[in-house]
C-alpha positions as MATLAB code, in Angstrom:
seq = 'MGLKRYYEFPCDAVVFAVGDKVDETVGLPYKGGMFVTNPNKTGNEPDDALFQAYDETAGKVVDGVFLAGWARKASEGLVGVAKRDGDWCAEVVERYLSTKTSGNNPKAVLDKLHGILNEKKSRPVDVKGLRSLEAAEKSQGGETDCIGEFKYASNQEMIGLIERGKA';
ca = [
      17.664  -12.408  -12.035;
      20.061  -10.024  -11.484;
      22.920  -12.128  -12.664;
      22.758  -10.428  -16.179;
      21.799  -13.943  -17.632;
      18.704  -14.338  -19.870;
      16.656  -17.295  -20.287;
      13.873  -17.845  -23.357;
      10.896  -20.026  -22.128;
       7.828  -20.669  -24.589;
       4.934  -20.013  -23.003;
       0.966  -18.720  -23.493;
       1.162  -16.400  -20.520;
       3.267  -14.807  -17.975;
       1.960  -13.855  -14.390;
       3.792  -11.343  -12.412;
       3.767  -11.713   -8.648;
       4.349   -8.286   -6.975;
       4.195  -10.199   -3.659;
       2.472  -12.399   -1.494;
       2.532  -10.279    1.885;
       2.099   -6.945    3.073;
       4.973   -4.850    4.849;
       4.876   -5.695    8.503;
       7.034   -3.026    9.674;
       4.305   -0.668    9.128;
       2.990   -0.978   12.813;
      -0.592   -2.306   11.848;
      -2.070   -5.753   13.462;
      -0.361   -8.323   11.323;
      -1.149  -12.183   10.934;
      -0.319  -14.520    8.353;
       0.841  -12.112    5.651;
      -1.812   -9.722    6.185;
      -2.971   -6.987    8.076;
      -5.866   -7.963   10.515;
      -9.355   -6.826    9.752;
     -12.341   -6.616   12.053;
     -13.786  -10.427   12.425;
     -17.150   -8.733   13.702;
     -19.737   -7.680   10.941;
     -21.301   -4.422   11.130;
     -24.270   -4.976    9.026;
     -23.558   -1.656    6.999;
     -23.191   -2.105    3.252;
     -20.499   -2.447    2.397;
     -19.550   -3.612    5.582;
     -17.295   -1.429    7.716;
     -15.566   -4.808    9.201;
     -14.122   -5.630    5.870;
     -11.849   -2.510    5.643;
     -11.535   -2.102    9.521;
      -7.870   -2.294   11.028;
      -8.345   -4.864   13.933;
      -6.224   -5.136   17.216;
      -6.682   -8.793   18.211;
      -4.523   -8.260   21.527;
      -6.955   -5.300   22.319;
     -10.260   -6.845   20.846;
     -11.207   -3.707   19.145;
     -10.952   -2.142   16.122;
      -7.875    0.695   15.445;
      -9.951    3.660   15.177;
      -9.641    5.903   11.875;
      -7.331    3.017   10.164;
      -8.708    1.359    7.281;
      -7.321   -1.314    4.662;
      -8.189   -1.644    0.852;
      -6.541   -3.380   -2.040;
      -3.540   -5.490   -1.077;
      -3.281   -3.915    2.254;
      -6.360   -5.923    3.014;
      -5.643   -9.236    0.562;
      -1.993   -9.341   -0.575;
      -1.674  -10.821   -3.969;
      -5.566  -10.484   -4.920;
      -5.827   -7.806   -7.256;
      -7.548   -7.906  -10.412;
      -8.141   -4.317  -11.804;
     -11.835   -4.393  -11.542;
     -12.002   -6.161   -7.962;
      -9.062   -3.467   -6.909;
     -11.396   -0.509   -8.171;
     -14.695   -1.714   -6.545;
     -12.665   -2.538   -3.143;
     -11.453    1.023   -3.079;
     -14.712    2.674   -3.990;
     -16.311    0.427   -1.284;
     -13.758    1.305    1.241;
     -14.373    5.387    0.307;
     -17.732    4.599    1.143;
     -16.989    3.333    4.344;
     -14.118    5.923    5.068;
     -16.956    8.535    4.205;
     -19.346    7.214    6.813;
     -16.548    7.105    9.227;
     -16.042   10.704    8.661;
     -19.328   11.794    8.811;
     -19.385   10.458   12.383;
     -16.346   12.816   13.495;
     -16.274   16.892   14.080;
     -14.480   18.809   11.616;
     -11.976   20.122   13.868;
      -9.365   18.026   13.015;
      -6.135   19.319   11.450;
      -5.060   17.188    8.300;
      -1.306   18.524    8.408;
      -1.090   17.445   11.692;
      -2.932   14.346   11.242;
      -0.407   13.634    8.307;
       2.884   14.582   10.295;
       1.614   12.177   13.023;
       1.083    9.592   10.534;
       4.655   10.144    9.014;
       6.159   10.019   12.618;
       4.531    6.628   13.432;
       5.696    5.152    9.981;
       9.091    6.480   10.469;
       9.301    5.433   14.009;
       8.586    1.890   12.790;
      11.241    2.027   10.189;
       8.777    2.018    7.338;
       9.409    4.435    4.041;
       6.412    6.426    3.512;
       6.681    7.921   -0.098;
       4.481   10.825   -0.663;
       3.103   12.742   -4.018;
       6.489   14.661   -4.162;
       8.288   11.508   -3.796;
       6.381    9.765   -6.585;
       6.843   12.680   -8.965;
      10.591   12.323   -8.165;
      10.825    8.666   -8.884;
       8.643    9.461  -12.274;
      11.169   11.804  -13.286;
      13.971    9.416  -12.807;
      12.204    6.942  -14.427;
      11.717    9.389  -17.474;
      15.307   10.163  -17.535;
      16.508    6.517  -18.078;
      15.335    6.270  -21.581;
      14.674    2.850  -21.469;
      18.395    2.006  -20.166;
      17.532   -0.661  -17.937;
      17.133   -4.745  -17.986;
      13.710   -4.362  -16.571;
      10.540   -5.496  -18.346;
       7.906   -2.847  -19.420;
       6.829   -0.914  -16.472;
       8.787   -2.663  -13.982;
      12.101   -0.508  -14.189;
      13.728   -1.359  -10.834;
      14.399   -4.233   -9.332;
      14.196   -3.464   -5.908;
      12.219   -1.224   -3.371;
      15.851    0.120   -2.023;
      16.508    1.237   -5.511;
      13.488    3.260   -6.162;
      13.558    4.970   -2.228;
      17.338    5.918   -3.170;
      16.192    7.686   -6.022;
      13.410    9.177   -4.307;
      15.853   10.346   -1.539;
      18.441   11.693   -4.172;
      15.208   13.820   -5.798;
      14.618   15.428   -2.646;
      18.205   16.499   -2.203;
];
């Protein structure tokens, strides 16, 4: 609880609730704790609509933006369901990419994405940042009050460690 007070409760199971809504600061169409997906079925299998971000105001799909896992349905994620969801979304993205020309520069696309996320005050973390956080976790040697794999009490604490790792 952050107060250094501990309580023991006899129980049969413990469920960790990570969150029940997505980060609305990312800048994607958002409603009711979730990013909005396309309400219009496409007829493909798996259906592209399940994974396409959708701008209700404009009444159209956000081109090239796909949602999977908790970004699609927050707080719904059994391992098997999440894996299947990722597999299906990968099929949808692959189908989408097959319709595009190959002249896109991946670095330019990533730079643009990082710019948009930073503009929206979101804190994107790349692979280098994850490795930095991983190194900080290993250096702790189990010296926290956190349980198991949950090493930090807040996102801000993790972001701070990642930022210090970049310096």
